[in-house]
C-alpha positions as CSV (number, residue, x, y, z in Angstrom):
1,M,-28.8,-72.2,16.6
2,I,-29.3,-70.7,13.2
3,S,-31.7,-73.2,11.5
4,D,-34.0,-71.2,9.0
5,A,-33.5,-68.9,5.9
6,A,-34.4,-65.7,7.9
7,S,-32.0,-66.4,10.7
8,L,-29.3,-67.1,8.3
9,D,-30.0,-63.8,6.6
10,L,-29.8,-61.8,9.9
11,W,-26.3,-63.7,10.6
12,V,-24.9,-62.8,7.2
13,K,-25.6,-59.1,8.1
14,R,-23.8,-59.4,11.2
15,A,-20.8,-61.3,9.5
16,E,-20.3,-59.0,6.6
17,V,-19.6,-56.1,9.1
18,Q,-16.9,-57.9,11.0
19,P,-13.4,-56.8,10.2
20,Q,-11.5,-59.1,8.1
21,G,-9.5,-61.7,10.2
22,R,-11.8,-61.2,13.2
23,T,-14.1,-64.0,12.6
24,A,-13.4,-67.9,13.3
25,L,-15.1,-70.9,11.8
26,D,-15.0,-74.8,12.7
27,L,-16.9,-77.6,11.0
28,E,-18.3,-80.7,12.2
29,A,-19.1,-83.7,9.8
30,D,-20.6,-87.3,10.2
31,S,-17.7,-89.2,8.5
32,L,-17.7,-91.9,11.2
33,H,-21.2,-92.6,10.7
34,R,-22.2,-92.4,7.3
35,Y,-20.9,-93.7,3.9
36,R,-21.0,-90.3,2.2
37,E,-20.0,-87.6,4.8
38,S,-21.9,-84.4,5.0
39,L,-21.1,-81.2,6.7
40,C,-23.4,-81.2,9.7
41,L,-22.5,-78.2,11.7
42,I,-20.9,-74.8,11.3
43,Q,-19.6,-73.1,14.5
44,Y,-19.0,-69.3,13.8
45,A,-17.4,-66.8,16.4
46,D,-16.7,-63.0,16.2
47,E,-16.4,-60.4,18.8
48,Q,-20.0,-60.4,19.5
49,G,-20.2,-64.1,20.3
50,I,-20.7,-67.5,19.0
51,E,-23.3,-68.9,16.4
52,I,-24.1,-72.2,15.2
53,I,-25.4,-72.6,11.7
54,D,-27.4,-76.1,10.7
55,P,-26.7,-76.6,7.1
56,L,-28.6,-80.0,7.4
57,I,-31.8,-78.0,8.2
58,I,-31.2,-75.0,6.1
59,K,-32.4,-75.7,2.5
60,D,-30.6,-72.6,0.8
61,M,-26.9,-72.2,2.1
62,S,-25.9,-69.8,-0.6
63,P,-25.7,-66.5,1.6
64,F,-23.3,-68.7,3.6
65,R,-21.4,-69.6,0.5
66,D,-21.5,-66.0,-0.8
67,W,-20.1,-64.6,2.6
68,L,-17.4,-67.5,2.6
69,R,-15.9,-66.5,-0.7
70,G,-14.8,-63.1,0.3
71,A,-14.0,-63.8,4.1
72,E,-10.7,-64.0,6.0
73,V,-11.2,-66.2,8.8
74,W,-9.3,-68.2,11.5
75,M,-9.4,-71.9,11.8
76,H,-7.4,-74.6,13.4
77,G,-5.9,-77.5,11.5
78,A,-7.9,-76.3,8.5
79,D,-6.8,-79.0,5.9
80,Y,-9.8,-81.3,6.3
81,D,-12.1,-78.5,6.9
82,M,-11.1,-77.0,3.4
83,C,-11.8,-80.3,1.7
84,L,-15.2,-80.3,3.4
85,L,-15.9,-76.7,2.4
86,M,-14.8,-77.4,-1.3
87,E,-17.2,-80.6,-1.5
88,T,-20.1,-78.7,0.0
89,F,-19.9,-75.1,-1.3
90,G,-17.1,-75.4,-4.0
91,E,-15.6,-72.4,-2.4
92,L,-12.9,-71.5,0.1
93,P,-12.5,-68.4,2.1
94,A,-10.4,-65.6,0.8
95,M,-7.9,-66.3,3.4
96,I,-7.6,-68.8,6.1
97,Y,-5.2,-67.9,9.1
98,D,-4.6,-71.3,10.8
99,T,-3.8,-71.4,14.6
100,Q,-2.2,-74.7,14.4
101,V,0.4,-73.2,11.8
102,A,1.0,-70.4,14.1
103,A,1.5,-72.8,17.2
104,R,4.2,-74.9,15.2
105,L,5.9,-71.8,14.2
106,L,6.0,-70.7,17.9
107,G,7.6,-73.9,18.7
108,H,4.8,-75.7,20.5
109,E,5.3,-79.3,20.5
110,R,1.7,-80.1,21.5
111,F,-0.4,-78.1,18.9
112,G,-3.9,-79.7,19.0
113,L,-6.7,-77.3,19.9
114,A,-7.3,-78.9,23.2
115,A,-3.5,-78.7,24.1
116,L,-3.5,-75.0,23.1
117,V,-6.5,-73.8,25.0
118,E,-5.1,-75.6,28.1
119,H,-1.7,-74.0,27.5
120,F,-3.0,-70.4,27.2
121,Y,-6.2,-70.6,29.5
122,G,-5.6,-73.5,31.8
123,V,-9.0,-75.0,30.5
124,K,-9.4,-78.4,29.7
125,L,-11.8,-79.0,26.7
126,S,-13.9,-82.2,26.9
127,K,-13.2,-84.6,24.2
128,K,-16.5,-86.7,25.0
129,N,-18.3,-85.7,21.7
130,Q,-15.4,-85.6,19.5
131,K,-16.8,-88.7,17.7
132,A,-20.3,-88.0,18.3
133,N,-22.8,-88.3,15.5
134,W,-23.3,-84.9,14.3
135,G,-25.9,-85.8,11.8
136,M,-28.5,-86.7,14.6
137,R,-31.3,-84.1,15.2
138,P,-32.1,-82.5,17.5
139,I,-28.5,-81.9,18.7
140,P,-28.3,-82.6,22.5
141,E,-27.2,-79.4,24.6
142,A,-24.0,-81.3,25.7
143,M,-23.0,-81.4,21.9
144,Q,-23.9,-77.8,21.3
145,A,-21.7,-76.9,24.3
146,Y,-18.7,-78.9,22.8
147,A,-19.2,-77.5,19.3
148,Q,-19.0,-73.9,20.8
149,G,-15.9,-74.8,22.8
150,D,-14.2,-75.3,19.4
151,V,-14.4,-71.7,18.6
152,A,-14.8,-69.9,22.1
153,Y,-11.1,-69.0,22.5
154,M,-10.0,-69.0,18.8
155,L,-9.9,-65.2,18.3
156,D,-8.2,-64.3,21.7
157,M,-5.7,-67.2,21.2
158,A,-5.1,-65.9,17.8
159,D,-4.2,-62.3,19.1
160,R,-1.8,-63.8,21.5
161,M,0.0,-66.0,19.1
162,V,0.2,-63.2,16.4
163,E,1.8,-60.9,19.2
164,Q,4.4,-63.6,19.8
165,L,5.0,-64.3,16.2
166,K,5.6,-60.6,15.5
167,R,7.9,-60.3,18.6
168,M,9.9,-63.4,17.3
169,G,10.0,-61.9,13.7
170,R,7.9,-65.0,12.3
171,Y,4.8,-63.3,11.5
172,S,5.6,-63.1,7.9
173,W,6.5,-66.8,7.9
174,F,3.0,-67.4,9.3
175,L,1.2,-65.4,6.6
176,E,3.3,-66.9,3.7
177,S,2.6,-70.5,5.1
178,C,-1.0,-70.1,5.3
179,A,-1.4,-68.3,1.9
180,V,0.5,-71.2,0.3
181,N,-1.6,-73.9,2.1
182,L,-4.7,-72.2,0.9
183,H,-3.4,-71.7,-2.7
184,R,-2.3,-75.5,-3.0
185,R,-5.9,-76.5,-1.8
186,R,-7.4,-74.3,-4.5
187,M,-5.1,-75.7,-7.1
188,L,-6.6,-79.1,-6.4
189,R,-9.9,-78.0,-7.5
190,G,-10.8,-79.6,-10.9
191,A,-7.9,-81.9,-10.6
192,E,-8.5,-85.5,-11.5
193,K,-8.5,-87.7,-8.6
194,R,-6.1,-90.6,-8.8
195,E,-7.6,-94.1,-8.9
196,A,-9.2,-94.4,-5.4
197,W,-8.8,-98.0,-5.1
198,R,-5.1,-97.9,-5.3
199,I,-4.9,-97.7,-1.5
200,R,-1.6,-97.5,0.5
201,G,0.1,-100.7,0.4
202,C,-1.0,-102.0,-3.0
203,G,2.6,-101.5,-4.3
204,Q,3.2,-104.9,-3.0
205,L,0.9,-106.5,-5.6
206,N,1.3,-107.7,-8.9
207,R,-1.2,-106.7,-11.9
208,R,-3.4,-109.8,-10.8
209,G,-3.4,-108.8,-7.1
210,L,-4.3,-105.2,-8.1
211,A,-7.2,-106.7,-10.2
212,A,-8.3,-108.5,-7.2
213,L,-8.1,-105.3,-5.0
214,R,-10.1,-103.2,-7.4
215,A,-12.6,-105.8,-7.4
216,L,-12.8,-106.1,-3.6
217,W,-12.5,-102.4,-3.3
218,L,-15.8,-101.7,-5.5
219,W,-17.6,-104.5,-3.5
220,R,-16.7,-102.9,-0.3
221,E,-17.8,-99.5,-1.6
222,A,-21.2,-100.8,-2.7
223,E,-21.7,-102.6,0.7
224,A,-20.9,-99.4,2.6
225,E,-23.3,-97.5,0.5
226,R,-26.0,-100.1,1.0
227,I,-25.9,-99.8,4.7
228,N,-25.1,-96.0,4.7
229,R,-21.9,-96.5,6.9
230,P,-18.4,-96.0,6.6
231,V,-16.3,-98.2,4.5
232,F,-14.1,-99.5,7.5
233,M,-17.4,-100.9,9.1
234,V,-17.6,-103.2,6.3
235,C,-13.8,-104.2,5.7
236,S,-10.4,-102.4,6.5
237,N,-7.9,-101.4,4.1
238,Q,-5.5,-104.0,5.9
239,E,-8.0,-107.0,5.0
240,L,-8.6,-105.8,1.5
241,L,-4.8,-106.0,0.9
242,K,-4.6,-109.3,2.6
243,R,-7.1,-110.8,0.7
244,S,-6.0,-109.3,-2.6
245,A,-2.6,-111.0,-2.1
246,Q,-4.1,-114.4,-1.5
247,L,-6.4,-114.1,-4.6
248,Q,-3.1,-112.8,-6.6
249,D,-1.4,-116.2,-5.4
250,F,-4.4,-118.4,-6.2
251,R,-4.9,-119.3,-2.5
252,R,-8.4,-119.9,-1.1
253,I,-9.8,-117.4,1.0
254,L,-12.5,-117.4,3.5
255,P,-15.5,-115.3,3.0
256,P,-15.9,-112.1,5.2
257,H,-18.2,-111.7,8.1
258,G,-21.8,-110.7,7.5
259,H,-25.4,-111.6,6.4
260,A,-25.8,-114.1,3.7
261,G,-26.6,-111.2,1.1
262,R,-23.2,-109.6,1.6
263,I,-21.4,-113.0,1.3
264,A,-23.0,-113.8,-1.9
265,R,-22.2,-110.3,-3.5
266,Y,-18.6,-111.0,-2.2
267,H,-18.3,-114.3,-3.9
268,R,-19.9,-112.7,-7.1
269,A,-17.3,-109.9,-7.1
270,V,-14.4,-112.7,-6.7
271,R,-15.9,-114.8,-9.5
272,C,-15.8,-111.6,-12.0
273,F,-12.2,-110.9,-11.0
274,Q,-11.4,-114.6,-11.9
275,L,-12.9,-114.4,-15.2
276,L,-10.9,-111.3,-16.2
277,D,-8.4,-111.7,-19.1
278,E,-4.7,-110.7,-18.1
279,D,-4.9,-107.8,-20.5
280,E,-7.9,-106.4,-18.3
281,Y,-5.7,-106.3,-15.2
282,P,-4.7,-102.7,-14.0
283,L,-1.3,-101.6,-15.0
284,L,1.4,-101.2,-12.5
285,P,2.4,-97.8,-11.6
286,H,5.1,-96.1,-13.6
287,W,7.9,-95.2,-11.2
288,P,10.4,-93.0,-12.9
289,K,13.9,-94.4,-12.7
290,P,16.0,-92.8,-9.9
291,R,18.3,-90.4,-11.4
292,Q,22.0,-90.7,-10.9
293,M,23.0,-88.6,-7.9
294,P,26.1,-86.4,-8.3
295,R,29.1,-87.9,-6.9
296,H,28.9,-85.1,-3.8
297,F,25.3,-85.9,-3.0
298,E,25.8,-87.7,0.4
299,K,28.3,-85.1,1.6
300,S,26.2,-82.4,0.5
301,L,23.1,-83.7,1.9
302,E,24.9,-84.3,5.2
303,S,26.0,-80.6,5.2
304,W,22.4,-79.4,4.5
305,L,20.9,-81.7,7.1
306,A,23.4,-80.3,9.5
307,R,22.7,-76.8,8.7
308,R,18.8,-77.3,9.0
309,D,19.2,-79.2,12.2
310,A,21.2,-76.6,13.9
311,L,18.8,-73.9,12.8
312,A,15.9,-75.7,14.3
313,S,17.7,-76.2,17.5
314,A,18.7,-72.7,17.8
315,L,15.0,-71.4,16.8
316,H,13.3,-74.1,18.9
317,L,11.4,-75.4,15.9
318,D,10.7,-78.9,14.5
319,A,13.2,-79.3,11.9
320,S,10.7,-80.5,9.3
321,L,9.1,-77.0,9.7
322,I,12.3,-75.6,8.0
323,A,12.6,-78.4,5.5
324,S,11.5,-82.0,5.1
325,R,13.9,-84.7,4.5
326,A,12.7,-84.9,1.0
327,Q,13.2,-81.2,0.4
328,V,16.8,-81.5,2.0
329,E,17.4,-84.3,-0.4
330,A,16.2,-82.2,-3.4
331,I,18.5,-79.5,-2.4
332,A,21.5,-81.7,-2.0
333,A,20.8,-83.2,-5.4
334,D,20.1,-79.9,-7.2
335,E,20.6,-76.8,-5.1
336,E,19.0,-74.4,-7.4
337,K,16.0,-76.3,-8.3
338,G,15.6,-77.6,-4.6
339,L,15.7,-74.4,-2.9
340,A,13.2,-73.1,-5.4
341,G,10.8,-75.6,-3.9
342,L,10.8,-73.9,-0.4
343,L,8.8,-71.1,0.9
344,R,10.5,-67.9,0.7
345,W,11.2,-67.5,4.7
346,Q,12.4,-71.2,4.5
347,C,14.9,-70.5,1.8
348,E,16.2,-67.3,3.5
349,L,16.7,-69.1,6.7
350,L,18.9,-71.9,5.0
351,T,20.8,-69.6,2.6
352,D,21.1,-66.1,4.0
353,S,23.1,-66.1,7.2
354,T,22.2,-62.6,8.2
355,A,18.4,-63.5,8.1
356,A,19.3,-66.5,10.1
357,Q,21.0,-64.8,12.9
358,R,18.4,-62.1,13.0
359,A,15.9,-65.0,13.7
360,I,18.0,-66.8,16.2
361,S,18.8,-63.3,18.1
362,L,15.1,-62.6,18.4
363,T,14.5,-66.3,19.8
364,C,17.3,-65.8,22.4
365,Q,15.9,-62.4,23.4
366,L,12.8,-64.0,24.4
């Protein structure tokens, strides 16, 4: 366990001399146990072995941040981890090779880390500590062992999948997919977050209902922060929507469960909402009018879907990897613009019969 500045400096010297693409990372956070999640553990692996870095104990993590900025690392299902790295360090690695992306491009239907480790090594990783409180200190030995398991097989498994990807002619697909995923995450840096209280399902509400939802959402945030627990421990999104719909229709609602102080603050939030003027209600989202589809749209859509599905079947891939339903609809509506929205390898498969046949031929050989 690396838990002091001197040990971190020694680790940096070791990590800096590793070849690019020969290190692996995994992260643990306390999102299930705290209001504001924090990075609690960093698992690192290279050819020499595994190290666990404790960012809660080490006050200055800038050496790790500086190394991260130029590193090319392997991760698994990196979307959440990328968010966590950005929030914690404001940095992402120079490149992230994602074993989950590799597994999907190889046609694995079960592409979770535990499923892949079992597939390649016949080892069943324990899920006992998957939802553990990683913010506790000291960390029990069983949790440390669990954390090491997340990176113990990563590099060898990566080598096996890269070899298969190359034999199947899909390695370039993998590199492009990983690069684009990382680029898209970088582009979100500095982008304004949409109004967070507009949770999924709020489209069913009118302006009065949205005002109620905003008030109740702010109440829930304050209560969760007060007790330092995740918001779902105060009130679920479904319950917020239900109560907002009742307030929208001037129906009487029962107070939430909880102690007297929480209930009093809830009633205060409702009263503040009820005192709003209509011009203070949030605006409804502006949805662009659906454009008039060309007359041939349905026929074109059917043709493109059939082409995509036939390719997916021949390549033993999930059809959405080649193009999602929304992407196919965009192609059917405006072929040039729709195809431009695909990755290069996706576009080649759908439009270049030679490239598609070559990919199918390599798949059949294996």
